[in-house]
C-alpha positions in Angstrom: 268.4 -28.6 167.4 266.2 -27.2 170.2 266.3 -29.6 173.0 263.0 -31.3 173.7 261.4 -30.3 176.9 262.1 -33.6 178.7 261.8 -35.0 182.2 259.3 -34.7 185.0 258.8 -31.1 186.4 260.1 -31.9 189.9 261.7 -29.4 192.0 265.4 -28.6 191.8 267.7 -29.6 194.7 269.1 -26.6 196.5 267.1 -24.1 194.3 265.3 -21.7 196.7 262.9 -19.5 194.7 259.6 -18.0 195.1 258.0 -19.7 192.1 257.7 -23.4 191.6 261.0 -24.7 190.5 261.6 -26.6 187.1 263.5 -29.8 186.7 266.9 -29.7 185.1 266.0 -30.9 181.9 262.7 -29.0 181.7 264.8 -26.0 182.4 266.8 -27.0 179.4 263.7 -27.0 177.3 263.1 -23.3 178.0 266.9 -22.3 178.1 268.8 -24.4 175.5 272.5 -24.2 176.2 274.7 -22.3 173.9 275.3 -24.2 170.7 272.2 -26.3 170.9 271.0 -26.5 167.2 274.3 -26.2 165.6 277.6 -27.6 166.1 280.4 -25.0 166.1 283.6 -26.7 164.7 285.9 -23.6 164.3 286.6 -20.7 166.6 284.3 -17.6 166.4 285.6 -14.9 164.1 285.5 -11.3 165.2 283.1 -9.0 163.4 285.0 -5.8 164.1 288.7 -4.7 164.2 288.4 -3.5 167.8 290.8 -5.3 170.2 288.6 -7.2 172.6 289.3 -7.3 176.3 291.3 -10.3 177.3 291.0 -11.9 180.7 294.2 -13.7 181.9 294.3 -16.4 184.4 296.9 -19.2 185.2 296.2 -22.5 183.4 296.1 -24.5 186.6 293.2 -22.5 187.8 291.0 -23.1 184.8 288.5 -25.8 185.5 287.5 -28.0 182.6 283.9 -27.6 183.3 281.2 -29.5 181.2 277.4 -29.4 181.8 274.2 -28.1 180.4 272.7 -26.4 183.5 274.6 -23.7 185.4 275.4 -24.1 189.0 273.4 -21.2 190.1 270.3 -23.2 188.6 271.2 -26.6 190.1 272.5 -25.3 193.2 275.5 -27.7 193.0 279.1 -26.4 192.8 281.3 -27.1 189.9 283.6 -29.1 192.2 281.1 -31.6 193.2 283.2 -34.6 191.9 286.5 -33.3 193.6 288.1 -35.7 196.0 286.6 -38.9 194.4 288.2 -41.6 192.5 287.2 -41.6 188.8 286.6 -45.4 188.7 284.2 -45.1 191.7 282.2 -42.4 189.9 282.0 -44.1 186.7 280.7 -47.3 188.5 278.1 -45.4 190.6 276.9 -43.3 187.7 276.3 -46.6 185.7 274.7 -48.6 188.3 272.8 -46.3 190.8 269.2 -47.2 190.8 266.4 -44.6 190.4 263.3 -46.3 189.0 260.3 -46.0 191.2 261.0 -42.7 192.9 260.7 -39.4 191.0 262.8 -37.5 193.4 265.8 -39.7 192.9 265.4 -39.5 189.2 265.5 -35.6 189.5 268.6 -35.7 191.7 270.4 -38.0 189.3 269.7 -36.0 186.2 270.8 -32.9 188.2 274.1 -34.6 188.9 274.5 -35.7 185.3 273.8 -32.3 183.8 275.1 -29.9 186.3 278.2 -27.9 185.1 281.1 -29.7 186.8 284.7 -30.2 186.5 286.4 -33.7 186.6 288.0 -34.7 189.9 291.5 -34.8 188.7 291.7 -32.3 186.0 291.8 -32.9 182.1 293.2 -36.5 182.5 290.0 -37.8 184.1 287.6 -35.7 181.9 286.7 -38.1 179.2 285.8 -41.2 181.4 283.6 -39.3 183.6 282.0 -37.4 180.7 281.3 -40.6 178.8 279.8 -42.2 181.9 277.3 -39.3 182.2 276.4 -39.4 178.5 276.0 -43.2 178.7 273.7 -43.1 181.7 271.5 -40.4 180.0 271.1 -42.6 177.0 270.4 -45.6 179.2 267.7 -43.6 180.8 266.2 -42.5 177.5 267.2 -38.8 177.9 268.6 -38.8 174.4 268.4 -35.0 173.7 270.3 -34.0 176.8 272.9 -36.7 176.0 273.1 -35.3 172.6 273.6 -31.7 173.8 276.0 -32.7 176.5 278.2 -34.5 173.8 277.9 -31.5 171.5 279.0 -29.0 174.2 282.0 -31.1 175.0 283.0 -31.2 171.4 282.2 -34.7 169.7 285.4 -34.5 167.5 287.8 -34.6 170.4 287.7 -38.5 170.3 286.2 -41.4 168.5 284.4 -42.6 171.7 282.6 -39.3 172.2 281.9 -39.1 168.5 280.3 -42.5 168.6 277.9 -41.6 171.3 277.0 -38.4 169.6 276.4 -40.2 166.4 274.1 -42.7 168.1 272.2 -39.9 169.7 271.7 -38.2 166.3 270.4 -41.4 164.8 267.9 -41.9 167.5 266.7 -38.3 167.3 266.7 -38.0 163.5 269.4 -35.4 163.2 272.1 -37.6 161.7 272.7 -35.4 158.7 274.6 -33.2 161.1 276.8 -36.0 162.5 277.4 -37.3 159.0 278.6 -33.8 157.8 281.1 -33.9 160.5 282.2 -37.4 159.6 282.7 -36.5 155.9 285.4 -34.0 157.1 286.8 -36.3 159.7 286.4 -39.9 158.6 288.8 -41.2 161.2 286.1 -40.7 163.8 283.8 -43.3 162.2 282.7 -46.0 164.6 283.0 -48.5 161.7 282.7 -48.9 158.0 278.9 -49.2 158.3 278.8 -45.5 159.5 280.8 -44.3 156.7 278.8 -46.0 154.1 275.6 -44.7 155.7 276.8 -41.2 155.8 278.4 -41.2 152.2 274.9 -42.2 151.1 273.1 -39.7 153.2 275.3 -37.0 151.7 274.6 -38.1 148.1 277.9 -39.8 147.4 276.5 -43.2 146.3 279.6 -44.1 144.3 281.9 -43.9 147.3 279.4 -45.7 149.4 279.0 -48.5 147.0 282.7 -48.9 146.7 283.3 -48.8 150.4 280.5 -51.5 150.8 282.1 -53.7 148.0 285.5 -53.5 149.9 283.8 -54.3 153.1 282.3 -57.5 151.4 285.6 -58.5 150.0 287.7 -58.0 153.1 284.9 -59.2 155.5 285.3 -55.8 157.4 281.7 -56.0 158.8 279.4 -58.8 160.2 277.4 -60.6 157.3 274.0 -59.5 158.9 275.1 -55.8 158.7 276.5 -56.3 155.1 273.3 -57.7 154.0 271.3 -54.8 155.5 273.6 -52.2 153.8 273.1 -54.0 150.5 269.4 -53.4 150.8 269.9 -49.9 151.9 272.1 -49.1 148.9 270.2 -51.2 146.3 266.6 -51.4 147.3 265.3 -52.2 143.8 267.3 -55.4 143.7 265.9 -56.7 146.9 262.3 -55.5 146.2 260.8 -59.0 146.3 263.1 -60.5 148.8 261.9 -61.7 152.2 262.4 -59.6 155.1 265.6 -59.7 157.0 265.7 -61.4 160.4 265.3 -58.9 163.2 268.7 -58.6 165.1 268.4 -59.3 168.9 270.6 -56.4 170.1 270.7 -53.7 167.3 272.7 -50.6 167.5 271.2 -47.2 166.6 272.7 -47.5 163.1 271.2 -50.8 162.5 267.8 -49.5 163.9 267.9 -46.6 161.3 268.8 -48.8 158.4 266.0 -51.2 159.1 263.6 -48.1 159.3 265.1 -46.8 156.0 264.5 -50.1 154.0 260.9 -50.1 155.4 261.3 -52.9 157.9 261.0 -50.7 161.1 261.8 -52.6 164.3 259.5 -52.4 167.3 261.2 -50.6 170.2 259.4 -52.2 173.2 262.0 -54.9 173.8 265.0 -52.5 172.9 266.9 -50.3 175.3 264.9 -47.2 176.4 266.9 -44.9 174.3 265.2 -46.3 171.2 261.7 -45.2 172.5 263.0 -41.7 171.5 262.6 -42.7 167.8 259.0 -43.6 168.4 258.2 -40.0 169.5 258.7 -38.7 165.9 255.7 -38.2 163.6 256.6 -41.3 161.4 255.5 -43.6 164.3 251.8 -44.5 164.9 249.8 -42.9 167.7 249.9 -46.0 169.8 253.7 -46.4 169.5 254.0 -42.7 170.4 252.0 -43.2 173.6 253.7 -46.3 174.6 257.2 -44.8 174.0 256.1 -41.6 176.0 254.9 -43.6 178.9 258.2 -45.7 179.0 260.2 -42.5 179.0 258.0 -40.6 181.5 258.2 -43.5 183.9 262.0 -42.8 184.4 261.7 -38.9 184.2 263.0 -38.8 180.7 259.9 -36.9 179.2 258.0 -33.9 180.3 254.5 -34.8 181.6 253.0 -32.2 179.3 254.3 -34.0 176.3 252.7 -37.2 177.6 249.4 -35.4 178.2 249.5 -34.0 174.6 249.7 -37.5 173.2 247.0 -38.9 175.4 244.6 -36.2 174.3 245.7 -35.9 170.7 242.6 -37.6 169.3 239.8 -39.9 170.3 240.8 -43.6 170.6 239.1 -45.8 168.1 239.6 -49.0 170.0 239.5 -50.3 173.6 241.8 -52.3 175.9 245.4 -51.6 177.0 246.7 -48.3 176.2 243.3 -47.1 174.8 241.6 -47.6 178.2 244.2 -45.3 179.7 243.8 -42.8 177.0 240.1 -42.8 177.5 240.4 -42.6 181.4 242.8 -39.5 181.1 240.6 -37.7 178.5 237.4 -38.1 180.6 239.2 -37.0 183.7 240.9 -34.0 182.0 237.4 -32.9 180.6 235.8 -33.2 184.0 238.6 -31.3 185.7 238.7 -28.5 183.2 235.0 -28.1 183.7 235.5 -27.9 187.4 232.7 -30.3 187.8 233.2 -32.0 191.3 230.7 -34.7 190.5 232.4 -35.7 187.3 235.9 -35.5 189.0 234.8 -37.7 191.7 233.5 -40.3 189.2 236.5 -40.2 186.9 239.4 -39.9 189.4 239.5 -43.4 190.8 239.6 -44.9 187.1 242.3 -42.6 185.8 244.5 -43.2 189.0 244.2 -47.0 188.7 245.2 -46.6 185.1 248.3 -44.5 186.0 249.3 -47.0 188.8 249.2 -49.8 186.2 252.0 -48.1 184.3 253.9 -46.5 187.2 253.1 -42.9 186.2 251.6 -41.5 189.4 254.2 -38.7 189.7 253.8 -37.4 186.2 250.1 -37.5 186.7 250.4 -35.6 190.0 252.7 -33.0 188.3 250.0 -32.4 185.6 246.9 -32.2 187.5 247.6 -31.7 191.4 247.1 -28.0 191.3 243.8 -27.9 189.4 242.6 -30.8 191.5 243.2 -28.8 194.7 240.9 -26.1 193.3 237.8 -28.6 192.9 235.6 -28.8 196.1 235.3 -32.5 196.5 232.7 -33.7 199.1 233.2 -37.5 198.8 235.6 -38.6 201.6 237.4 -41.2 199.4 237.8 -38.9 196.4 239.1 -36.2 198.8 241.6 -38.5 200.3 242.8 -39.7 197.0 243.1 -36.0 195.8 245.1 -35.2 198.6 247.6 -38.1 198.0 248.0 -36.9 194.6 248.8 -33.4 195.7 251.4 -34.8 198.1 253.1 -36.4 195.0 253.5 -33.1 193.3 255.8 -30.0 193.9 253.0 -28.4 195.9 253.1 -31.0 198.6 253.9 -28.3 201.2 250.6 -26.5 200.5 248.7 -29.8 200.7 250.2 -30.6 204.0 248.1 -27.8 205.6 244.7 -29.2 205.0 244.3 -32.9 205.9 241.4 -34.9 204.5 241.2 -36.8 207.8 243.1 -37.0 211.1 244.1 -40.6 210.8 247.6 -41.5 212.1 248.9 -41.9 208.5 247.6 -38.5 207.3 248.9 -36.7 210.4 252.3 -38.3 209.7 252.3 -37.4 206.1 251.3 -33.8 206.9 254.3 -33.6 209.4 256.6 -34.9 206.7 255.6 -32.1 204.4 256.9 -29.7 207.0 260.1 -31.7 207.4 259.3 -32.5 211.0 258.0 -36.2 211.1 259.4 -36.6 214.7 256.5 -34.4 215.8 254.0 -37.3 215.5 254.2 -41.0 216.1 255.3 -43.1 213.0 252.4 -45.3 211.9 254.7 -48.1 210.6 258.3 -49.2 210.2 259.0 -47.2 207.0 257.7 -44.1 208.8 259.9 -44.9 211.8 263.2 -45.0 209.5 262.0 -41.9 207.8 261.7 -40.1 211.2 265.2 -41.3 212.0 266.4 -39.9 208.9 265.1 -36.4 209.8 266.4 -36.5 213.4 269.3 -34.0 214.2 272.7 -35.0 215.3 272.7 -38.5 213.6 273.9 -39.6 210.3 276.9 -40.5 208.1 280.2 -38.7 207.9 279.6 -34.9 207.7 278.9 -33.6 204.2 278.4 -30.0 203.2 276.9 -28.5 200.0 280.5 -27.2 198.9 282.6 -30.0 200.5 284.6 -32.7 198.9 283.1 -35.8 197.4 279.7 -34.3 197.4 278.7 -35.9 194.0 280.0 -39.3 195.2 278.1 -38.9 198.5 274.8 -38.2 196.8 275.2 -41.0 194.4 275.8 -43.4 197.2 272.8 -41.8 199.0 270.6 -42.5 196.0 271.7 -46.2 196.1 271.1 -46.4 199.8 267.6 -44.9 199.4 266.8 -47.6 196.9 267.9 -50.2 199.2 266.0 -48.6 202.1 262.8 -48.5 199.9 263.2 -52.3 199.5 263.1 -52.9 203.2 266.4 -51.8 204.7 265.5 -49.2 207.3 268.9 -48.4 208.4 270.0 -47.5 204.8 266.9 -45.5 204.3 267.6 -43.4 207.3 271.2 -42.9 206.3 270.3 -41.8 202.8 267.9 -39.2 204.1 270.5 -37.9 206.5 273.0 -37.4 203.8 270.5 -35.6 201.6 269.6 -33.3 204.3 273.2 -32.8 205.3 274.0 -31.7 201.8 271.2 -29.2 201.8 268.7 -31.2 199.9 265.9 -31.1 202.4 263.2 -30.8 199.7 264.6 -34.0 198.0 264.4 -35.8 201.3 260.8 -34.8 201.9 259.6 -35.5 198.4 261.4 -38.9 198.2 259.9 -39.9 201.7 256.4 -38.8 200.7 256.8 -40.8 197.3 258.0 -43.9 199.3 255.2 -43.7 201.8 252.4 -43.1 199.2 253.9 -45.8 196.8 253.7 -48.3 199.7 250.0 -47.6 200.1 248.9 -48.6 196.6 
């Protein structure tokens, strides 16, 4: 399966290229990792009788590297977890907060998907790998989670297979995992998975027999047994009332409800379930709301969100339809390079994006084209400039200020990475200036030093605390990013924090 282009097009940490960099998972959309689309369950067979060249290396020098994005793309070394305790890493990966700041989302995705080795060899490989996959699923990045599990080999343990199985259920590719389960039934998470996969594979007799056994021996909860009854024998329950909706369904329960024609709404479910609403079987409104939910945390490419916004004309008003109309009107004005129409439609679409916290995806989509429109209205020009500062093209925007106010002068200095050159306009700006000051900061950290990954995860956590009002932790986080060579991340995160606070 081709991995969907997902996540916001933010610049990659440590990537120094002449062109605008791609985000990690957007890069995946253009360069799917080996094995994406099919699962290799046996070693490759040579097509010739020529003896291949064999490279020999001591076993203790072979790192167990797992990741979808090469180190030369992320800029992070494969040893980024070295020197850390596995329990600390698992806890940080699960809990580090990133909502509200696109730069922090991008950095976390980069850490989760970069090719890396476990800190203590093969013995610590699975807990760290499972933590990476679990966090991707929690964020709604289902396709990358699925691909990471495939690369690691989902048949190596029941725990890894269960996560892969869940991801295939949410992306509609469960036939692939069911085919594996047919050959290795010991990997099944429970009897429900075996019954479901037997039925999907056409072996209804085995599925029915297993279900009867599960009833007799009470191997499954009653609610799931009732659901499987309707799945296997829909004619018998044709006139039966709908089943009560479960409070906390797993992906298999969700798919079973979908199969019997009682599809569950995903708005109240964990974010990973929103992926299921991106398929064509969901209505347009459900697709848009799911896309907004995923784009809010960087788990969906802005272009995919725009495609849904502009797919057709809304036939109603209010809520999501007002946002659709605002985006369509602005997009039409921008493509026509009509300065008057852009001035008129920009405030409304920006308010609509602020309501659903989609300012950064909107900036990624429209900042470059917006910069090419000669706006004369001072308010529209200032707003367009703020939008450009939220995009990867922030450095270019910093060279032409709409006004010379203290705030605008500071933001322009921040785009250059030298906020200390001008007076800070408020307390947040003062903390940011301290974070960019040389000769201060936490314990030394280098891009190839020990505990790099752990240090960056802690810095993400500190940045979130700083954004909530702790200036000391905000400064410390920015110092850590810059010491690790992530100056672009520090600048973008600071700009996003300053502009978010000016809503």
